RORO-634004 format. One record per residue (C-alpha): residue in one letter; x, y, z. Coordinates in steps of 0.1 Angstrom, whole numbers, plus 5000, padded with zeros to 4 digits. Each point is the difference from the previous one (the first is absolute). Layout:
% residues N
AXYZ;...
***
This chain:
% residues 240
X068597230929;X502550194979;X502549725004;X497449754985;X499450234971;X503750034994;X500549625002;X497249924977;X501650124967;X503249825010;X498149685006;X498250054967;X503350034982;X501349685016;X496949824990;X500350124964;X503649904999;X499149665012;X497449964973;X502350134973;X502849755011;X497549725001;X498850084964;X503650024989;X500749665015;X496949864982;X501350154968;X503449845005;X498449665006;X497850044969;X503050104979;X502149715013;X497249754992;X499750144965;X503750014994;X500249635011;X498249914968;X502850164979;X502949915023;X501249704978;X500350244970;X501750265022;X502549745011;X500849914964;X500450374992;X502450055029;X502049704990;X500650124964;X503450175009;X501349675012;X498749814970;X496749875014;X498749815030;X501849684989;X503350175009;X498950045037;X500449725025;X498249975034;X501849815028;X497350035026;X496549845001;X498250325008;X502250244979;X497750004969;X497050075021;X501850285018;X501150164967;X496449974986;X498650185031;X502850274999;X499250094964;X496349995005;X500350245030;X502350244981;X497850014970;X496950035023;X501550305016;X500650154965;X496449934990;X498550145032;X502350305003;X497750254982;X497149895024;X502350025030;X501250354990;X496450104994;X499149905036;X503050205013;X499150304979;X496450005013;X501350015035;X502550294996;X498150204973;X497850205024;X503150145018;X501750124968;X499850344984;X498950044964;X503650064989;X501349705018;X497349784983;X501250124966;X503549895009;X498749655010;X498149974967;X503250084981;X502649815021;X498249675006;X499749914962;X503650134995;X501349795029;X498349704986;X501350064965;X503650055012;X499949695022;X498649784971;X502650154977;X502849905024;X498649655004;X499649964963;X503650134994;X501349745025;X498149714984;X500550084963;X503450175000;X502049895030;X499049645007;X500649864965;X503650105004;X500549955038;X498449655004;X502249824973;X503150185013;X499349885036;X499149644990;X502949974977;X502650165023;X503049775006;X498449734978;X498549805028;X496749844990;X497250185018;X496349935004;X498450275021;X497549925027;X496650144994;X499850185033;X503450164997;X499450094963;X496650165005;X501250205030;X502950124980;X497950104970;X497250185020;X502550185023;X502050134971;X496850124982;X498850165032;X503150195009;X500650124965;X496450124999;X500650185033;X503150174986;X498050134971;X497950205026;X503050235005;X498450304981;X497050005023;X502249995031;X502050294986;X496750194992;X498849955036;X503450115015;X499950314977;X496450075011;X501050015036;X503150204992;X502649745009;X501650014966;X499650234970;X500649964962;X503050235000;X501849785026;X499149684981;X501350144967;X503250135016;X500849675017;X499449774970;X503549845004;X499149905036;X496749874987;X501749784974;X502349865027;X497049915022;X498249854970;X503049794993;X500049885036;X496349934999;X500449814967;X502849795015;X497849915030;X496849904980;X501849844971;X500149625005;X503249954980;X503450175004;X500550064962;X500050364988;X497449934973;X497149945024;X501250295022;X500050234970;X496549884991;X498850115035;X501950335000;X498650124966;X496350025010;X500950125035;X502050294984;X497150094978;X497749995031;X502450235018;X499550254971;X496249965004;X500550065038;X501650334993;X497050104978;X497549895026;X502050195027;X499850314978;X496249964997;X499849955038;X501950335006;X498250214974;X497050115022;X502350125027;X502250204976;X497050164984;X498850115035;X503450165008;
***
């Protein structure tokens, strides 16, 4: 009898998780259907760094359809993400303390803002310089394929957006006492070296201009990371 009582809450959690995932999937489907209406305009927007859709050339019969579906799905995920996160939040919220809930209320909007800032930086600052450089390199006439071009653009925007999340990662590591702000400030030279390596990895071109464009905001974000680490450490120091 006791085993049945113990198993019941677990089964209820599994059922709730199933329902939340199903609703998130429906939200993703709805977001993709809505985004399909605007996908032609999104494709035009993504093609601006290369000079427009007329500068792309498909060589496979199904390539244009595949690119359309890829962009529709990516934008659908973006549209549905608040609803998906809401479903996840409703599932984990009962198990969180009040203090932990406050952190979620703060960090989720901040994480979204940092990611969008990184994606916007990649599109508006990096790509207008990187794409002409890559196409004009060696002087060989180049007409990018839509599938390759869209994957290149979206991957670059995604990884630059992820790299902009560094301050939140540092905040979390400081909160669990893996790092502290004094160590971060003391080892700024090592941090600059790591930032340079990261910039070299994510920068699509080998020229120092684009690498410098990536290093500058990452260096500023490292300074923000030190500040957030200081905030994360403050309660512990006050209790000492």
